[in-house]
ChimeraX commands (.cxc) that place a marker at each C-alpha (Angstrom):
marker #1 position 25.93,-77.76,16.11 radius 0.5
marker #1 position 28.02,-75.73,12.93 radius 0.5
marker #1 position 29.25,-72.75,15.71 radius 0.5
marker #1 position 30.47,-75.45,18.32 radius 0.5
marker #1 position 33.29,-76.82,15.71 radius 0.5
marker #1 position 34.90,-72.69,16.35 radius 0.5
marker #1 position 35.15,-72.10,19.83 radius 0.5
marker #1 position 36.30,-68.72,20.87 radius 0.5
marker #1 position 38.99,-69.11,24.24 radius 0.5
marker #1 position 38.31,-67.66,26.75 radius 0.5
marker #1 position 39.76,-63.98,27.35 radius 0.5
marker #1 position 41.35,-63.48,30.45 radius 0.5
marker #1 position 41.24,-59.72,29.95 radius 0.5
marker #1 position 39.64,-57.11,28.03 radius 0.5
marker #1 position 40.04,-53.26,27.66 radius 0.5
marker #1 position 37.23,-51.19,26.63 radius 0.5
marker #1 position 36.48,-47.78,26.18 radius 0.5
marker #1 position 35.17,-45.14,27.94 radius 0.5
marker #1 position 35.22,-42.42,25.68 radius 0.5
marker #1 position 38.27,-40.97,23.21 radius 0.5
marker #1 position 41.05,-40.33,25.87 radius 0.5
marker #1 position 39.17,-43.00,28.37 radius 0.5
marker #1 position 39.57,-46.84,28.42 radius 0.5
marker #1 position 39.35,-49.66,31.05 radius 0.5
marker #1 position 41.08,-52.30,31.42 radius 0.5
marker #1 position 40.51,-56.15,34.25 radius 0.5
marker #1 position 39.29,-60.08,34.12 radius 0.5
marker #1 position 36.48,-60.46,32.37 radius 0.5
marker #1 position 33.21,-62.20,34.37 radius 0.5
marker #1 position 31.20,-62.66,31.38 radius 0.5
marker #1 position 30.94,-62.56,27.29 radius 0.5
marker #1 position 27.32,-61.77,26.48 radius 0.5
marker #1 position 26.34,-63.55,22.55 radius 0.5
marker #1 position 26.75,-60.09,20.92 radius 0.5
marker #1 position 30.27,-59.35,22.00 radius 0.5
marker #1 position 30.19,-57.15,25.13 radius 0.5
marker #1 position 32.16,-58.54,27.87 radius 0.5
marker #1 position 31.65,-57.33,31.15 radius 0.5
marker #1 position 35.10,-56.81,33.26 radius 0.5
marker #1 position 35.53,-55.65,37.01 radius 0.5
marker #1 position 37.10,-52.35,37.31 radius 0.5
marker #1 position 37.84,-52.89,41.04 radius 0.5
marker #1 position 35.75,-50.40,41.89 radius 0.5
marker #1 position 32.03,-52.27,40.61 radius 0.5
marker #1 position 31.50,-54.08,36.97 radius 0.5
marker #1 position 31.17,-52.41,33.71 radius 0.5
marker #1 position 30.39,-53.46,30.13 radius 0.5
marker #1 position 31.27,-52.59,26.57 radius 0.5
marker #1 position 33.01,-53.80,23.73 radius 0.5
marker #1 position 35.91,-54.58,24.49 radius 0.5
marker #1 position 38.29,-52.67,21.18 radius 0.5
marker #1 position 40.92,-55.93,21.57 radius 0.5
marker #1 position 38.06,-58.01,20.00 radius 0.5
marker #1 position 38.76,-60.64,17.32 radius 0.5
marker #1 position 37.27,-60.18,13.23 radius 0.5
marker #1 position 34.52,-61.81,12.43 radius 0.5
marker #1 position 34.39,-65.49,10.91 radius 0.5
marker #1 position 32.55,-64.38,7.96 radius 0.5
marker #1 position 29.32,-67.20,7.43 radius 0.5
marker #1 position 30.66,-69.28,3.73 radius 0.5
marker #1 position 33.23,-70.23,5.74 radius 0.5
marker #1 position 32.76,-73.00,7.44 radius 0.5
marker #1 position 31.22,-74.26,4.64 radius 0.5
marker #1 position 34.05,-73.38,1.84 radius 0.5
marker #1 position 36.98,-73.33,4.69 radius 0.5
marker #1 position 39.21,-70.15,4.15 radius 0.5
marker #1 position 40.53,-67.90,1.60 radius 0.5
marker #1 position 43.94,-68.49,1.84 radius 0.5
marker link #1:1,2 radius 0.2
marker link #1:2,3 radius 0.2
marker link #1:3,4 radius 0.2
marker link #1:4,5 radius 0.2
marker link #1:5,6 radius 0.2
marker link #1:6,7 radius 0.2
marker link #1:7,8 radius 0.2
marker link #1:8,9 radius 0.2
marker link #1:9,10 radius 0.2
marker link #1:10,11 radius 0.2
marker link #1:11,12 radius 0.2
marker link #1:12,13 radius 0.2
marker link #1:13,14 radius 0.2
marker link #1:14,15 radius 0.2
marker link #1:15,16 radius 0.2
marker link #1:16,17 radius 0.2
marker link #1:17,18 radius 0.2
marker link #1:18,19 radius 0.2
marker link #1:19,20 radius 0.2
marker link #1:20,21 radius 0.2
marker link #1:21,22 radius 0.2
marker link #1:22,23 radius 0.2
marker link #1:23,24 radius 0.2
marker link #1:24,25 radius 0.2
marker link #1:25,26 radius 0.2
marker link #1:26,27 radius 0.2
marker link #1:27,28 radius 0.2
marker link #1:28,29 radius 0.2
marker link #1:29,30 radius 0.2
marker link #1:30,31 radius 0.2
marker link #1:31,32 radius 0.2
marker link #1:32,33 radius 0.2
marker link #1:33,34 radius 0.2
marker link #1:34,35 radius 0.2
marker link #1:35,36 radius 0.2
marker link #1:36,37 radius 0.2
marker link #1:37,38 radius 0.2
marker link #1:38,39 radius 0.2
marker link #1:39,40 radius 0.2
marker link #1:40,41 radius 0.2
marker link #1:41,42 radius 0.2
marker link #1:42,43 radius 0.2
marker link #1:43,44 radius 0.2
marker link #1:44,45 radius 0.2
marker link #1:45,46 radius 0.2
marker link #1:46,47 radius 0.2
marker link #1:47,48 radius 0.2
marker link #1:48,49 radius 0.2
marker link #1:49,50 radius 0.2
marker link #1:50,51 radius 0.2
marker link #1:51,52 radius 0.2
marker link #1:52,53 radius 0.2
marker link #1:53,54 radius 0.2
marker link #1:54,55 radius 0.2
marker link #1:55,56 radius 0.2
marker link #1:56,57 radius 0.2
marker link #1:57,58 radius 0.2
marker link #1:58,59 radius 0.2
marker link #1:59,60 radius 0.2
marker link #1:60,61 radius 0.2
marker link #1:61,62 radius 0.2
marker link #1:62,63 radius 0.2
marker link #1:63,64 radius 0.2
marker link #1:64,65 radius 0.2
marker link #1:65,66 radius 0.2
marker link #1:66,67 radius 0.2
marker link #1:67,68 radius 0.2
view
C-alpha cells in the first residue's frame, strides 16, 4: 500500500485549542485516522485537532513526487 511509505512519526506531545483564549497541552495517548488526537491533561483525557498538525500530502504526491 502506498500509505505505508509515508508513515508519520509518533507525536510525543500535542496542543489542543479549547477556545480562542484557552488551550491544553499534554502527552498523546492516541491518534485517530481523521487527524484528531487524545491527550492526557492530568485531569482526564481530551480529544481534539492538534494546533501543530502537519500539512496534508496532496493526492498526486505518491505518484509524481515532490513539486520542487
